[in-house]
Structures are given as structure tokens and as C-alpha cells.
C-alpha positions as a Markdown table, in Angstrom:
| # | Residue | x | y | z |
|---|---|---|---|---|
| 1 | Met | 29.7 | 56.8 | 231.0 |
| 2 | Ser | 31.3 | 59.1 | 228.5 |
| 3 | Lys | 29.8 | 62.2 | 227.0 |
| 4 | Thr | 29.4 | 62.5 | 223.2 |
| 5 | Arg | 30.9 | 65.7 | 221.8 |
| 6 | Asn | 28.6 | 67.5 | 219.4 |
| 7 | Ser | 30.0 | 68.8 | 216.2 |
| 8 | Tyr | 28.6 | 72.0 | 214.7 |
| 9 | Ser | 29.2 | 73.5 | 211.2 |
| 10 | Ile | 31.0 | 76.8 | 211.0 |
| 11 | Glu | 27.8 | 78.4 | 209.5 |
| 12 | Phe | 25.7 | 77.2 | 212.6 |
| 13 | Lys | 28.3 | 78.6 | 214.9 |
| 14 | Lys | 28.3 | 82.0 | 213.1 |
| 15 | Glu | 24.5 | 82.1 | 213.1 |
| 16 | Ala | 24.2 | 81.2 | 216.7 |
| 17 | Ala | 26.7 | 83.8 | 217.8 |
| 18 | Gln | 25.0 | 86.5 | 215.7 |
| 19 | Gln | 21.6 | 85.6 | 217.1 |
| 20 | Tyr | 23.0 | 86.2 | 220.6 |
| 21 | Ile | 24.9 | 89.4 | 219.6 |
| 22 | Asn | 22.1 | 90.9 | 217.7 |
| 23 | Gly | 19.2 | 89.7 | 219.8 |
| 24 | Asp | 17.6 | 90.3 | 223.1 |
| 25 | Glu | 17.7 | 86.8 | 224.5 |
| 26 | Ser | 20.1 | 85.6 | 227.2 |
| 27 | Leu | 22.9 | 83.3 | 226.3 |
| 28 | Arg | 21.1 | 80.4 | 228.0 |
| 29 | Lys | 17.9 | 81.1 | 226.1 |
| 30 | Val | 19.7 | 81.1 | 222.7 |
| 31 | Cys | 21.4 | 77.8 | 223.7 |
| 32 | Ala | 18.2 | 76.2 | 224.7 |
| 33 | Arg | 16.4 | 77.3 | 221.6 |
| 34 | Leu | 19.2 | 76.0 | 219.3 |
| 35 | Gly | 19.9 | 72.8 | 221.3 |
| 36 | Ile | 23.4 | 73.8 | 222.4 |
| 37 | Ala | 24.0 | 71.8 | 225.6 |
| 38 | Asp | 26.6 | 74.0 | 227.3 |
| 39 | Asp | 26.4 | 77.8 | 227.3 |
| 40 | Arg | 30.2 | 78.0 | 227.5 |
| 41 | Thr | 30.2 | 76.7 | 223.9 |
| 42 | Leu | 28.2 | 79.6 | 222.6 |
| 43 | Arg | 30.1 | 82.1 | 224.8 |
| 44 | Asp | 33.3 | 80.9 | 223.1 |
| 45 | Trp | 31.8 | 81.3 | 219.6 |
| 46 | Val | 30.6 | 84.8 | 220.5 |
| 47 | Gly | 34.0 | 85.8 | 221.7 |
| 48 | Lys | 35.7 | 84.4 | 218.5 |
| 49 | Val | 33.2 | 86.2 | 216.3 |
| 50 | Gln | 33.7 | 89.5 | 218.1 |
| 51 | Arg | 37.5 | 89.1 | 217.9 |
| 52 | Gly | 37.3 | 88.1 | 214.2 |
| 53 | Glu | 38.8 | 84.6 | 214.9 |
| 54 | Ser | 38.2 | 81.4 | 213.0 |
| 55 | Leu | 35.3 | 79.2 | 214.3 |
| 56 | Glu | 37.0 | 76.0 | 213.1 |
| 57 | Asp | 37.6 | 73.7 | 216.0 |
| 58 | Gly | 40.7 | 72.0 | 214.7 |
| 59 | Arg | 39.8 | 68.6 | 216.3 |
| 60 | Gly | 41.3 | 65.8 | 214.1 |
| 61 | Lys | 43.2 | 68.3 | 212.0 |
| 62 | Gly | 46.9 | 68.0 | 211.2 |
| 63 | Asp | 47.7 | 71.6 | 212.1 |
| 64 | His | 47.6 | 71.2 | 215.9 |
| 65 | Pro | 50.0 | 73.8 | 217.3 |
| 66 | Arg | 52.0 | 71.3 | 219.3 |
| 67 | Arg | 51.8 | 68.5 | 216.7 |
| 68 | Glu | 55.3 | 69.3 | 215.3 |
| 69 | Gln | 56.8 | 69.2 | 218.7 |
| 70 | Ile | 55.0 | 65.9 | 219.5 |
| 71 | Glu | 56.1 | 64.3 | 216.3 |
| 72 | Arg | 59.8 | 65.3 | 217.0 |
| 73 | Val | 59.9 | 63.6 | 220.4 |
| 74 | Pro | 62.3 | 60.6 | 219.9 |
| 75 | Asp | 61.2 | 57.2 | 221.0 |
| 76 | Leu | 62.9 | 56.1 | 224.2 |
């Protein structure tokens, strides 16, 4: 059985991270209230917000850091 990956908007991620940063609830409580299945997900978003990094996940995008290397590998 495979797990389905949830996809969250950038706005949702920012709001969720800010609710944890500015609030008095634990990480797990914020996740439960917002329906985020894994607290590692919110922890990652909080870290990115605090470091000023982008919250875009990049899945399915053409700008994967190794994509250029992968595309240059010759067929054998």
C-alpha cells in the first residue's frame, strides 16, 4: 500500500509556520489542528520561514538541481 503525498499551497505553508512561530501551541497541536499528517513537514516549513528560504517544494518542476547532470548522462 502506498502513501498519498499531500500538496499544500505556499500560502498555507507560510500561515501554518507563522501560527506555530507566533503561537503558544506545540508543533504537534498545530499539525493536528490544520490536518498536517507529519510534524516533520511543519518543522521543515518553520525552518525555511525562519531562514527566509522558499517554500516551493519543486516536485515535478524542471529546475531540479541534478536534472542537468541526469540529462547529460549518455545512453549506454
